[in-house]
C-alpha positions as a Markdown table, in Angstrom:
| # | Residue | x | y | z |
|---|---|---|---|---|
| 1 | Met | 0.0 | 0.0 | 0.0 |
| 2 | Gly | 1.5 | 3.3 | -1.1 |
| 3 | Ile | 0.9 | 6.7 | 0.6 |
| 4 | Lys | 0.0 | 9.4 | -1.9 |
| 5 | Arg | -0.3 | 12.4 | 0.4 |
| 6 | Val | -0.9 | 13.4 | 4.0 |
| 7 | Val | -3.1 | 16.4 | 4.7 |
| 8 | Pro | -3.5 | 18.0 | 8.2 |
| 9 | Asp | -7.2 | 18.6 | 9.0 |
| 10 | Ile | -7.8 | 21.8 | 10.8 |
| 11 | Ile | -11.1 | 22.4 | 12.7 |
| 12 | Ser | -12.0 | 26.0 | 13.0 |
| 13 | Asp | -14.9 | 27.8 | 14.7 |
| 14 | Gln | -13.9 | 30.8 | 12.4 |
| 15 | Leu | -13.8 | 29.0 | 9.0 |
| 16 | Glu | -13.9 | 32.2 | 6.9 |
| 17 | Lys | -11.3 | 33.9 | 9.0 |
| 18 | Ser | -9.1 | 30.8 | 9.0 |
| 19 | Arg | -9.5 | 30.5 | 5.2 |
| 20 | Asp | -8.5 | 34.1 | 4.7 |
| 21 | Phe | -5.5 | 33.7 | 7.0 |
| 22 | Tyr | -4.1 | 30.8 | 5.0 |
| 23 | Leu | -4.9 | 32.5 | 1.7 |
| 24 | Asp | -3.9 | 36.1 | 2.3 |
| 25 | Val | -1.2 | 35.8 | 4.9 |
| 26 | Leu | 0.5 | 32.5 | 4.1 |
| 27 | Gly | -0.1 | 32.4 | 0.3 |
| 28 | Phe | -2.1 | 29.2 | -0.1 |
| 29 | Glu | -4.6 | 28.8 | -2.9 |
| 30 | Val | -8.0 | 27.1 | -2.9 |
| 31 | Ala | -7.8 | 23.6 | -4.4 |
| 32 | Met | -11.4 | 22.6 | -3.4 |
| 33 | Asp | -14.2 | 24.3 | -1.6 |
| 34 | Met | -17.3 | 22.3 | -0.9 |
| 35 | Gly | -18.7 | 24.7 | 1.7 |
| 36 | Trp | -18.2 | 22.2 | 4.6 |
| 37 | Ile | -14.5 | 21.5 | 3.7 |
| 38 | Val | -12.0 | 23.8 | 2.1 |
| 39 | Thr | -8.7 | 22.3 | 0.9 |
| 40 | Leu | -5.9 | 24.7 | 0.3 |
| 41 | Thr | -2.6 | 24.0 | -1.5 |
| 42 | Ser | 0.7 | 25.7 | -2.0 |
| 43 | Pro | 1.0 | 27.4 | -5.4 |
| 44 | Asp | 4.6 | 26.0 | -5.6 |
| 45 | Glu | 4.2 | 22.5 | -4.2 |
| 46 | Pro | 0.7 | 21.0 | -5.0 |
| 47 | Ala | 1.2 | 18.2 | -2.5 |
| 48 | Ala | 1.6 | 20.7 | 0.3 |
| 49 | Gln | -2.0 | 21.0 | 1.5 |
| 50 | Ile | -4.2 | 21.6 | 4.5 |
| 51 | Ser | -8.0 | 21.1 | 4.9 |
| 52 | Leu | -10.3 | 23.4 | 6.9 |
| 53 | Phe | -13.4 | 22.1 | 8.5 |
| 54 | Pro | -16.0 | 24.1 | 10.4 |
| 55 | Phe | -16.4 | 23.2 | 14.1 |
| 56 | Ala | -19.7 | 21.4 | 14.6 |
| 57 | Glu | -21.0 | 20.2 | 18.0 |
| 58 | Asp | -23.0 | 17.4 | 16.2 |
| 59 | Met | -19.9 | 15.9 | 14.6 |
| 60 | Pro | -18.4 | 13.7 | 17.3 |
| 61 | Leu | -15.6 | 12.4 | 15.0 |
| 62 | Met | -13.5 | 14.9 | 13.2 |
| 63 | Pro | -10.2 | 13.6 | 11.7 |
| 64 | Ser | -7.0 | 15.4 | 12.6 |
| 65 | Val | -5.2 | 14.1 | 9.5 |
| 66 | Thr | -6.1 | 12.6 | 6.2 |
| 67 | Val | -3.9 | 10.0 | 4.6 |
| 68 | Glu | -4.5 | 9.3 | 1.0 |
| 69 | Val | -3.4 | 5.8 | 0.0 |
| 70 | Asp | -3.4 | 4.0 | -3.4 |
| 71 | Asp | -5.5 | 1.1 | -2.0 |
| 72 | Val | -7.9 | 2.0 | 0.8 |
| 73 | Asp | -9.3 | -1.5 | 1.0 |
| 74 | Lys | -5.8 | -2.9 | 1.6 |
| 75 | Ala | -5.3 | -0.2 | 4.3 |
| 76 | His | -8.6 | -1.2 | 5.9 |
| 77 | Asp | -7.6 | -4.8 | 6.0 |
| 78 | Ala | -4.2 | -4.0 | 7.6 |
| 79 | Val | -5.9 | -1.8 | 10.2 |
| 80 | Thr | -8.5 | -4.4 | 11.2 |
| 81 | Leu | -6.0 | -7.2 | 11.1 |
| 82 | Ala | -3.8 | -5.3 | 13.5 |
| 83 | Gly | -6.8 | -4.7 | 15.8 |
| 84 | Tyr | -7.2 | -1.0 | 15.6 |
| 85 | Glu | -10.6 | 0.6 | 16.1 |
| 86 | Val | -12.4 | 1.7 | 13.0 |
| 87 | Val | -14.7 | 4.5 | 14.2 |
| 88 | Tyr | -16.3 | 5.4 | 10.8 |
| 89 | Pro | -16.9 | 2.5 | 8.5 |
| 90 | Met | -15.6 | 2.1 | 5.0 |
| 91 | Thr | -17.8 | 4.4 | 2.9 |
| 92 | Asp | -18.0 | 5.4 | -0.7 |
| 93 | Glu | -18.8 | 9.2 | -0.4 |
| 94 | Glu | -20.8 | 11.0 | -2.9 |
| 95 | Trp | -18.0 | 13.5 | -3.6 |
| 96 | Gly | -15.8 | 10.7 | -5.0 |
| 97 | Val | -13.7 | 9.2 | -2.3 |
| 98 | Arg | -13.8 | 5.8 | -0.5 |
| 99 | Arg | -12.7 | 6.2 | 3.1 |
| 100 | Phe | -12.8 | 5.1 | 6.7 |
| 101 | Phe | -11.7 | 6.6 | 10.1 |
| 102 | Val | -9.4 | 4.8 | 12.5 |
| 103 | Leu | -8.1 | 5.7 | 15.9 |
| 104 | Asp | -4.3 | 5.7 | 16.2 |
| 105 | Pro | -2.8 | 4.4 | 19.4 |
| 106 | Gly | -2.9 | 7.9 | 20.9 |
| 107 | Gly | -6.6 | 8.4 | 20.1 |
| 108 | Val | -6.1 | 10.6 | 17.0 |
| 109 | Val | -8.8 | 10.1 | 14.4 |
| 110 | Val | -7.2 | 9.4 | 11.0 |
| 111 | Asn | -9.2 | 9.7 | 7.8 |
| 112 | Val | -7.8 | 7.0 | 5.4 |
| 113 | Met | -9.0 | 7.4 | 1.8 |
| 114 | Ser | -8.6 | 6.9 | -1.9 |
| 115 | His | -10.2 | 8.7 | -4.8 |
| 116 | Leu | -12.8 | 6.6 | -6.6 |
| 117 | Asp | -12.2 | 6.0 | -10.3 |
| 118 | Arg | -15.1 | 7.5 | -12.2 |
């Protein structure tokens, strides 16, 4: 299983202000804006990315990091075989990714995903 990219997931109760900070002050560009998630990228290094999520009281599981892999099913098998807790089941999301959330040993929620071929 190969790792394609790792993206920190930042949860903000000031989404617009956070977005403006990363765009205007640090020079990121918008790669994707779905309203409930904004992914920003470096104009010089496209793999250098962060994602911003709005804080939501009704979302008990918010990932701290997203790991994109080339084979999410193989990653899921490895996680379950090793006995780690999957806290969001394998799901094909309507926006074109297949993913699951797992708790790392320190309790960090990790979003493991692959893009679906369409």
